[in-house]
C-alpha positions as CSV (number, residue, x, y, z in Angstrom):
1,M,-210.8,63.8,118.6
2,T,-207.4,64.9,117.3
3,V,-204.3,62.9,116.9
4,E,-200.9,64.4,116.9
5,T,-198.0,62.8,115.3
6,V,-194.3,63.5,115.7
7,E,-192.6,63.6,112.4
8,K,-189.1,64.4,113.5
9,V,-186.9,61.9,115.4
10,V,-183.6,63.0,116.8
11,I,-180.9,60.5,117.6
12,D,-178.7,61.6,120.4
13,K,-175.9,59.0,120.1
14,Q,-174.5,56.7,117.5
15,L,-174.3,53.2,118.8
16,K,-171.1,51.3,118.1
17,K,-171.4,47.6,118.1
18,E,-168.1,45.8,118.0
19,I,-168.2,42.4,116.4
20,E,-165.7,40.0,117.8
21,P,-164.4,37.2,115.6
22,P,-165.6,33.7,116.6
23,S,-163.5,32.0,119.2
24,K,-161.3,29.1,118.2
25,Y,-161.2,25.7,119.9
26,H,-158.6,22.9,120.0
27,V,-159.4,19.3,119.4
28,I,-157.2,17.4,121.9
29,F,-156.2,13.7,121.5
30,L,-155.4,11.9,124.8
31,N,-153.0,9.0,125.2
32,D,-154.2,5.6,126.2
33,N,-152.6,2.1,126.3
34,H,-155.1,0.4,124.0
35,T,-155.6,2.5,120.8
36,P,-153.0,1.5,118.2
37,M,-150.8,4.2,116.9
38,D,-151.6,3.4,113.3
39,F,-155.3,3.9,114.0
40,V,-154.6,7.4,115.5
41,V,-152.5,8.3,112.4
42,E,-155.4,7.1,110.2
43,L,-157.9,9.2,112.1
44,L,-155.7,12.3,111.9
45,M,-155.4,11.8,108.1
46,I,-159.0,11.1,107.4
47,V,-161.0,13.2,109.8
48,F,-158.5,16.1,110.4
49,K,-157.0,16.1,106.9
50,H,-153.3,15.9,108.0
51,S,-150.6,14.6,105.8
52,E,-149.0,11.3,106.9
53,E,-145.9,13.1,108.2
54,T,-147.9,15.6,110.2
55,A,-150.2,12.8,111.5
56,N,-147.2,10.8,112.7
57,D,-145.7,13.9,114.4
58,I,-149.0,14.5,116.3
59,M,-149.4,10.8,117.2
60,F,-145.9,10.7,118.7
61,K,-146.6,13.9,120.6
62,V,-149.7,12.3,122.1
63,H,-147.7,9.2,122.9
64,E,-144.8,11.1,124.6
65,D,-146.7,14.0,126.2
66,G,-150.0,12.4,127.0
67,K,-152.0,14.7,124.7
68,A,-151.7,16.8,121.6
69,I,-153.7,19.2,119.5
70,A,-155.2,17.5,116.5
71,G,-156.5,20.8,115.1
72,T,-158.0,24.2,115.9
73,Y,-161.4,25.2,114.6
74,M,-164.5,27.2,115.3
75,Y,-166.6,25.4,118.0
76,E,-169.1,23.7,115.8
77,I,-166.4,22.3,113.5
78,A,-164.3,21.2,116.5
79,E,-167.3,19.5,118.0
80,Q,-168.2,17.7,114.7
81,K,-164.6,16.4,114.2
82,T,-164.5,15.2,117.8
83,N,-167.7,13.3,117.4
84,E,-166.6,11.8,114.1
85,A,-163.3,10.6,115.5
86,T,-164.8,9.3,118.7
87,H,-167.5,7.4,116.8
88,A,-164.9,5.8,114.5
89,A,-162.7,4.8,117.5
90,R,-165.7,3.3,119.4
91,Q,-166.8,1.4,116.2
92,Q,-163.3,-0.3,116.3
93,G,-163.5,-0.9,120.1
94,F,-160.9,1.7,121.0
95,P,-161.2,4.0,124.1
96,L,-159.4,6.9,122.5
97,G,-160.1,10.1,124.4
98,I,-160.7,13.2,122.5
99,H,-162.0,16.5,123.8
100,V,-162.5,20.2,122.8
101,E,-161.0,23.1,124.7
102,K,-161.0,26.8,124.1
103,A,-157.8,28.1,122.4
104,E,-156.2,31.0,124.2
């Protein structure tokens, strides 16, 4: 029995694989009539690391426009911050709505 082996391999094409950067996602705060403004500012400062001035600006935007972007992150980070903020709000008995949506 004889075994033949091929020793030369020829590559016809070079494959180009384009790597896309990860998508970004917005964490959106929604307005409600029960969550105190001071609590929203506190969450923005503690969880999202905003300064007091920026946190107040975002809180007023939520109040006036019904929603505002608290931050923009990669998906896993946006999801984690959303979970942290929602958990803190629920522990205090507040129905603050927070969700994640893909940035454009």
